N, C-alpha and C positions, 0 to 999 in steps of 0.2 A: 093458401093452400100452402097443409106440412109437407116437407120432401121426405121421401122413404126410412132417409137416415130420423128422421127425425124419430115419425113414427114407431121405428125398434129400439129409441131408445130406456134406455128401465123406467119405469113410473117414479118419481121424487116423490117422496116424504109421505108416501098415500097415511099412511102412519100417523099423522098428526092432519086432525081435522080440525084444528082451531085458528090454519091461517093458508091458505091456499098458496102454496109458495114451491117451486120450479116444476111448475108441471107448464110453463109458457113455451108457445114452442120455440128452438133454439139449433141452427150449425154453427159448430164447430168447426177456429178457424185450424187450421191446423202450423206448426211451425220448425224449424228444424233443429231450433238450439232456443234455450232461454235464453240463453245469453244475451238475446236484447236488452236488456233490461241496462239504461246506463244511467239508476238514480232509484236512489231505496224506493223498493219498491212491495204493497203489504201484501204478505206469505202466510196461506194461512193453511195449515199442515193435521190430516188424518190419517192417525197414525192404527193398524188393527196389532190383533196375534204373530206378525209375521215380525215386527221389531223386536218382536222377545225371545229369537228362538238363541236369539248368540247368546243370554243371556241364561239360558238351560230352559227354557218356561218353552213348552211343547203351543206349537196352532193346533187353531182346530180343526180346519179341512184342508191342509196340507196334504203330502203322501203319509207323512209320517204323525197328521197329527188327532191329536185326542179322542174326533168326533168318526175318523174316519177307522180310527183303527178298531173301535169302541161304538160303534153305533145306538147302543140301548144307553152309553153316555149322556148322548143328548134328551134322549126322550124323557129321562130321569130331570135331569137339567128344565120340565118346566112349574111353575111357582105351584102349578095343578096335585103336580104327584109332590113337590116340598111338603108341602102341607095336611097331607092324606096319609101318608104314607111314613109311618118313626120311621122306617126302615134306611129309605130312601134319606129323611135327615141324616139319622144317624152314620148311612154311608157316607154324607156329605160332611158328616165336620169332622173323618178320622179324611177325610181329600184334602182338607181345606190343613189339618195339622201337617199335613205328609206336603203340604205341598210345594215344588220346588223355587217357590219364589220366595221365601224367606228365605235363603241361598243369596238366591240372581244378587248380581252385581251391574249399575246397567254397562249399555256396550259402545260401539265407536259409534251408530246411529240416532244413539240416548243422546251421548255429549253433543254430534254436530249439531242438535237441535238445538242447545245452550248456545255455541258456536252464531246462528241464525239470530237467535234470541238477542244477545248481549251485540251481534253488527247492526241492530236496527233495523232486523226485514220481519220479526215474526208479528204477526196481527194476533192468531192465535194458534196452541195446537190443542187440536179436538183429539180424544184416545176413547176409546172402543177399549182398551183395557182396563185392568184392576190391577195391576202391581205396584203403581207409585213410582216406578223407576225415572220415569220423564220425573220426578219434583226431584229423586233422587240426586238426579244425574248434574242437576242446578240450575230445574227450569223453572224460572217464578210461578211458585201453585196461583196466582192470579192468568198465566199464561194461557193457566191445563182447565182447558175445560172436559170432566170425565162423564163421557155417556153414558157408561156403564155401574159406576161406584165406584166403588173403593171394597179389597179386599181387610185392610186393616182397620175396619167395621165392622161391629154387630148393631143388629137392630133388629126390634122387639117388630111385628107384625101386630102387635097388638094396642102397645101402647106408646108408638116409635121411638122408647128408650135406645138411645146409642150409646158401645158401651165398646172400648177397647175392645181388639179381636185379642191380643194380646192374654186380653185377662180370662177370657171366653174358653180357649183353646188350649190354658193351665187348670179350667176346669178339665178341658175332654183328659188332658196328658190324663189327668187324678181322677178317671173312672167315670167319667160324666157322659153319659153314650150321646143326652141328647138336652143339652141344657138348656132349659127353660129362664125365660129370661130370668134376672133381680128384685125386678121391680114388681113387674104385677104374676111375674106366672106364665106369660103368655109362649109361642114358639121364635126362639130366633134364629133369625139364617143371616152371614155375610149380609155384607151395604152392600149388595149390588144386583142387578138387575138379569132374572131366569127367562127364562121362552117366559109370555103370556101376561108378563108383569111389566106398564104404561111407565116409559121414562119420562123423569122429570121435568113440568112443562118448563121451566126455567134455563135449563141443562138445554136441551134442545133449543127453545129461543136464543140463546147465547149459543151453540156452533148455526142455526139456521144467522145470527146476526155475522159471525164471523165469517161464514160462506160467500154471503150476498155484497160484504165491504173489502174483500182482498182481487187483488189481482192476478193471483197466483195462487192455487190450489195444487197441493202436493197430497196425495195422498200415498199411503208407503205401507207394506204389509199386511190388507184387510185383500178380503177377494172382493168386497164391495158385493153381497151380496143380502147383506140383512140391512134390512131398512129400522127404521128411518136411515142408518146412518151414511149408507149410499149413496142417497136421493141428497147428500150436501155435494152432491159431484151435478150434479146438477142444476143445482141451482147456484154456485158459483159456476157456472157455465152461464145461466140467463142473466146472468150479472152482466157479465163480457171476461169473465178471469180469463185464461190457459190454460188445462188441465193434463198434467205429470203426475204417472202413477209410473212405481214404482215395486213392484209386486213377482216376484218367484211363479207365479201360474196366470194365464191368462185374466179378464176381469172382464164384466157385463160392457165396460163403459170405455176400453181397449181402444175403441173407433173413434170414440169420442175426443183423445186425448191428442195434445200436444209436443207429449213426448212419450212412450211406454218406453219403461229400466225392465230389462231381464234381467241384469247382472244380482249378484250377494248386497243382501239387504248394507251391511255391515262396512259396504267397497263404494258403492253407490252411493248411498246419502251423503256420508263424507265429500266422496266431491263433487256433488251438486248441489250442495250446500257453499262449500270454496266456490264453483262456478257464478253463486248469484252474490254473492258476498265481494270477489275482484271486479265481475260486471256494477254491481252498485258505488265502484269507486271511482 
């Protein structure tokens, strides 16, 4: 019989119907510290928008989040609205042109994950972010799994042509308010996942494998309410990993974590990484 704790845990990866993952019963073991590591330990990390706020990029669901302050923005972020309404597309291109990510720089939390990788402890870096700040900080591209794509490229929704975002935004700046695909004339959008779009199977498969094959799963700056990303915590727990959550606000997975850290991410994550590296020496 499943415990009440197991019954209350959020459904894991319900959006992935090609694999039965993260649905087995599990009681999370509690620990006072992750400093019990005494040898190199595979660590997988999931990052959300909260890790980039110190770089000047607002999150979505925090007190000052984009959708908290403007709920209509979330409504307009669906793929159906984007395809059906030229004004939604025009607004999206204007927003993309002035997005703070173009001027953003990696912060201490991004750099801490580079240190974790260089210490040989990082199994994979799974991110919900589209800003590529992990790569700019020095994370190896092959370690980074971009669940929601990247804003640095545009794609045609008809012929799948991929174009550097800089080229499309140059057209927007020159006066094209909804620039069509240069090859087929179709609708273009950023190479990111909008509400209503499915994640690419190969990307979610890589993320699931990273969650299954680690001993420590660290969720940083994410509300853990968006699936299937949030369900990766359950996948890791079911595989026997310890869960650590570093986030300003409570998450549905807090009761199942070995540690929950509420300190500012720019301070907490470097401290946690140092702890892991020191413990593995």
